[in-house]
N, C-alpha and C positions, 0 to 999 in steps of 0.2 A: 504494500500500500504506500502511495506517495506520502512523503512527510512534509513538514512545514516549508522546507526549502523549495521543493518542486511545485508546491501549490502557491507560493508567495506571489503577490501582485505588487509591482513596483509603482510608487507614486510618480507623477509626471516629472518631479524634480529630483528623484532619487539619484545619487546618495547624498546630495548636498543639503537636503532637508532633514536628514537624520539629526536628532538632538546632539549626539556626540560630534558629528561633523561641524555643526554650528559652534559648539563649544571649543573645538580644536581651532577653528578660524580665529576666535577671540583670544584663545590661549597663545596662539602663534603671534598675533599682533601685539598683545600686551606684555607677554612674559618671555617669549623665546626668540623673536625675530632679531633682536639686537643683542642678545646674550652671547657672550663669548664662551667657547668650550673650556678654556683654562679657568674661567670664573666658576664654572660648575664644579670643577675639581677642587678649587679653593674653598668653596662653600661646604663641600662634603668630602672630608678626607677619606671616607670609606666608599666613595663612589665606584671605584674600580671593582670592588667586590660585590656591590649591589647589582650592577647592571651587567650581569653575566649569567649564562645558563648552559648547563651540560645536558647532553643526551647521547647515550651510548658512548662512542669514542670521540665524539665531537664536542667542542666547547665554543660557544659564541660569546665573544666579548663585544658588547655594544655600548660600552661606557663612553666612547669617543663620538657620541652623537648629540645633536641638539635636542635633548629631552631630559626631563626630570620625572619625579614620581607622578606628578599631575599629568604630564604628557602620556606616560605609560598607562595610567588609569583611564584617560579619555580614549586612547587608541584601543585599549581592550574593550571598552564600552562600545566603540564603533564596530568591532568585530562581532560582538554579541547582537547589537541592533541590526547588523547586516545579515544575520542568520548564518554565520560561519559554522557554529556547532552543528546545525541541522544540515548544512551543505556537506560537511564531512561525512555524516552518517548516510546521507543520500548517495554519495559516491561509493562508499563501502557496501551499501545495500544493493548496488547495481541499478539504481534508478536512472532513467534516461536523462542525465543532466546535460548531455550534449544535445540541446534542443533542436538546433537547426538541422541536424542530421538524424535526429531521432534515435540516438545511440546511448548506451551506457558508457562509462569511462572506467575501465577496470584494469589498467596496468598494475594496480595494487594486487589483483588476483594472480598475476603472473609470478609473484614472489611470496605468496601467502602459503600457509599450511592449511590442510583441510580443516583442522580444528579451529582456525580463525573464522570460519563460516563467512567468508567474503563472497557474497552473491552466488551461493552455490546453485541456486535455481536458475541463474541466467544461462541461456544456451551457450555452450562452449567452455564455461568455467570448469565443469568436471573433467574436461579433456586436457586441461593445462598440464596435469601431472603425467598423462599419457605421452604428450609431446616431449616433455622433459626427459622421460624415460627413453623415448626413441632417440632423442639427441644424445643422451649419455651412451647408449649402445653404439651409435654411429661414431661418436668421438673416440670411444675406447677402441673400436675396431680399426680406425685410421691409425691411432697411436701404436697399436700392437702389430700393424701390418696385415691384419686380416682383410681389410679393405685396401686395395692397391690401385695403381694406375693401370692402364690397358696393357702395358708391357711388363707388368710385374714389379715395377719400381714403387718404393714407398712414397706416399704423398706427403710432401713437407712444406710446399709453398701454397699458402691459402690466400686466395684473392677474393676479397669482398667486392661485389659489383652492386652498387645501390646509389641512391641520391637522397639528399635531405637527411632525415632521421635514420634511414637505412644505411647511410654512410657515416654521418657525424658521430653516431653512437658507437659503433664498432671501432672506428678510427680513434676516437677520444680514449676509449677504454683500453685499446691495445697499447697506446702510448703510456697511459697511466700505469698499466700492469706489466710493463716490459720485464721486470725481474721474474715474472711468473710464467713467461713463455717456456713451453716444454722444449727440451733439448732437440735441436734439429728442425723445429718448427719455425716458420716465419710468416708474418702477416703483411699483406699488401692490400691496396684498395684502388678502385677505379670508380670515378663518379662523373667527372666532367665530360660533357657530350662532344667536345671538340676532338676527341680521339688521341690527344697527345699523351695522356697518362698511360693508356693501354699500349700505345706504340713504344714509349720509353720502357715500360715494364717488360714487354715481351722480348725486348732485346737482351735481357739478362735472365729470363726464366727458361727453365727446361720443361717443355710441355709434358714430359713423362712423369714429372714429380709435382705437377701443378693441379690444384683443385680449385675451381671457380664456384663461389657461392653467390647465386643470383637472388637478390632480395627485392621483390616487388609483389605486393599483395595481389594485384590484378594481373601481373605479368604483361602489362601493357605500358608501363611508365616509359616515356619517350627516351630519356637519357639512359636509363638502366638497360632497356632492351636494345638500344643502339650499340652500347658497349658489349652487351652479352652476345649479340649476333656477331660482332667483330671478333670477340674472343673465340666464339664457336668456329668461325672461319679459320682463325689461326690454328686451332687444335686440329681441324680437319686437314689443313694444308701440311702441318708438320707430322701428323700421325695418320688418322683416317676417320671416316664418319662414325664408325663404331666407337671410337674413342670418346665421343661426346657422352656416352652413357657412363663412362668411368671418371670423367673429369669435370662434371657439372652436377651440382646439387642446387636446390631452390627452396627459398622460404616464400611460399605463395599459396593461393587457393584456387587459381585458375588451371584446372587439370587439363582442359582441352588445349590451352596454349602450351602447357608443359609437354603434353603429348607431341605436339607439332615440333617443338624445339628439340625433343629427344631426351628429356629428363626422365629417368626410370622411376617407377612408382615408389620404390623403397628409398629413394634419394630426395623425397619431397617432405617438407615440414610446414605444417599449416599454422596459421594464427587467425584472429577473429576481428570482426569490424569494430569491436570495442577497444582495439589496440591502435591508438593514434601513432602516426609515423614517428613523431618526436618522443614518443614514450615506448618505442618498440625494441629497444636494446634488450629488455628483459625477456623477450619472446624468442621465437625461432630466428628472428633477424640477428640475434646474438650468436648464431651458430659459428660464424667465422671466428669470432672471439673465443668461443669455447674450444674450437679445434686447435687454437694456438696455446691457450693457457690451461686447457683441461677442464673437465666438468667439476672437479672438486673446487677449483678456484672460481669457476663460473657460478656454482651454487652458493659459494661464500658471498659473492657479490649480491645475489638474490637475497640471501639472509640479511645482509646489511640493509638493503632496501626495506625488508620487512621490519627490521628493528625500528627504523624511522617511521614506518607506517603505524606501528603500534603506539609509538610516542605521540604521533600526530592525532591519532584517533582517541587516545585516552587522556592526554595531558590537558589541564585547564588552560584557558586562553592566555592567561598571564604567565604561564610556565611552558608554553608550547613554542618550540624553536621555529618551525616553519611559519607559524602565525606571527610571531614577533618580527621575524625577518620581513614578512609581507607588510606588516603595519609600519615598520621603519621605512620601507620603500615608498609606501603611500604618503607618509609624512613628508618626505622630500619631494616626491612627484607633485602632489596636490596642494601642499601648503608652502613649500619653499621654491616651487616652480623649477625644480631641477629637470633637465631635459635628457640627461644621459647618466649612466652608471658604469664605472670601471670595475672589472673583475681581474684581480691580480694574484694569481697563484704563485707562491714561493716554493715551488717544486717543479722542476722543468718537465717532469713526466706528466704534469697537468697542462702542458702547453696548448692542447686543443680544448681544454675545458671552457675558456671564454667563448670560443666559437660554438661549442655545444650549447652553452647557456644563451648565446645570442639567438639561436633558432628557438630554443625552448620558450624564452620569454617574449621575443618579438613576434613570433607566429601566434603565440597564445594571447598576448595582450595588445597586439596591434589592431584594435577594433574601435570603430567610431559609432557603433550601434549596439544598444543593449539587447538582451535576450528577448525582450518584448517588441523589438523593432523600432523603438524610439531612439533618437540620437542621444548619445551619452551627454551628461551634464557636467563632465569634468574631464581632465586629461587622463588618458590611460597609460599604456606602456612607455617606459623610457627606452632610449637607444642603449643597447648593451654592447660593450666593447672591452678589450683588454689584451693582455700579453703576460707571458710568464715572467715572474720574478724580477731579478735585477736588470734583465733586458729592458723592461719597461722604464727603469730609472734613466736609461741612456737613450730613450726614444721620445716618449710623450709626457713624462711626468713633470716636465717644465710647465706644461699647461695646468696640471693639477695644483702645483705649488704656487705659481704666480699668475696664472691666467685669470680672466674676469668671470668665468662661468663656475657655478657650483656643480661639482661632479662628486657625488658620494662614491665611496670605494668599498668593495668587499675584498679584504686581504684573506687569502686562503693559505694557511701555513702548515707545512709538515715539519715537525721539530726534529727531524733526523739530522739536519745540518745546522751546526751552531752559527756558521757564517750567514746562512739564509735567514735564520731566526733573528739575528742581530740586524740584518738589513731591513727585514720586514718591520720589526718593531721600531726601528729608527724612522722609517718612512711614515708610519702611522703617527708617531710623536711629532715629526716635523710638520706634517699636514695640520695637526691640531694646534700646536703651539706657535709655529712660525718663528720669526725673529725680528726684534725691534731694537737692536743694540744702539746705544747712543752714538750719534755721529755717523751711523751707517749710511752709505750712499743709497738713494732711493731705489736704484735698480737691484740692490742687494736685499732689500726688505722682502720678507715673506709674511704676508698678512696672516697666515695661519687660519684657524677657525674652520678648517675643512674636515668634514665628518668621515668616519670610516667604521666598518665592522671588521673584526678579525675572527675568522673561523679556524681553529687550530686542532691538531690531532698529533699523536706521537709518530705514526708511521702510515704511509699510504699502502694499505692492503686491499684485497678485493672487498672485504667486509666494509672497510672505511669508505671506499669508493661508492659502494652501494648506498651507504648512509648519506653521503654527500649529494649524490644525484637525486635521491628521493627528497632530501631537504628542499632543494630548489624546485622540484616538481610541485610539491605541496605549497611552497611559497607563492608560486605563480597562480595556482588554483585559488588561494585565499584572496589575492589581489583581485582576481576576476570576479569572485563572489561579491566583494565589496563594491566594485564598480558596476556590477549588474550585467557583465558581458559573458558571452560563451567563450571560455578559454580553450575549447577543444576543437572548434572548427577552423577552417583556413580558406575561406572563399576567395580571398585575394590571390592566394597561390593557385587555386583552381582556375581562376580566370587566365592567368599566365599560361598554364598548361594548355587550356583550350585554344588560345590564340596561337600557340606554337605548334599545334597539331597540324599535320598535312591535310 
């Protein structure tokens, strides 16, 4: 039965007419707009300990933000008044919260245990564990050599062919989990339709040891199928047509198209319409990653995502990490008029994480119409951008320190490197405090007062990566609930696809 969230009716001025929103407008103008961050620390010597929250292996330090106890109280009230708790339950129950497409949103089911009772009555959910079992058998057989290439050579080069979430997810995670690659296994990816990636890659690949994983739910995505057909032609040219059955697997549901391509039935892995592309890493789209890191590590990533899911579902609003991260984002977007946010991971293995979040947040939140078809009454998603670690310090952080625009920052810190930790903490401190030394030339002045979050953990493991991805997935969802938009459709993307079709 639909809950309060799926039945809610938005007022014509929602969300700006919510009492908490109005109070936040006044609070910003009177109390916080001209308040300096260093003053907040001066007034409260225990601030650093108060504005921090742990969940699983992650710790969120949000003390370096333009907020105080009153701000947090009002933001939490905003989440409650916007029906965020009911929205969370609606998602986990399998309600069709993707209204424009009439679909459930159940990437959380892909990493759940049966005992979690996540939408078990939704078609496809009971089959999640069957697909995982099939993936595990296939991965183990490739690693053991039971499944081989057409000439009997062991398959060792895994090439993911996808676009959007079917590329960004596996690529990001393969970089992040590089220490977990199985000996002899290597990950590659092809996404761009111009053909140069595949052309460059095939010059160094041995077709006898190469396995292509084609990721396209419909098996019709233009970029993916262009590259897949080119790869198929390369395999046939170097080997023969029969080799296609040994060197291609697919994550798709279009069996007729896979028949025509030559994908054998036992090399097919399905997923469901309630798995959005930018949330699909957890599904069979993650097969290429699993083939390289092994199913034990892949399932550990799923377990990490589940740990964050349980926290998100159970924690109260004021102690809920994804909710707090979303509320802080809304605070800057809608009350400080910030137009962009920088994501700066201080672990080079997370070098593709900013690009991954760019898609996650900008496809989800780049909306100008509410779920009821009425134009939104406030700004929605910010522009997301970033770069890994100290590279950012030597490229664009000049703008963050001395530019005219307010750009909130999320620092993501793996504490395995003392040098990286020191660099990250110094940048956060410099952004906040700035420098006004007496007699300093104007061009050397740093105004400071620039906000940031720091999300840190001891070591980047598959479990931690799962927690980190799920944290931002839920953060984006909460923002969408408060704005009243559908975070899970992408009609702007669909228009581009249509116009590009022959």
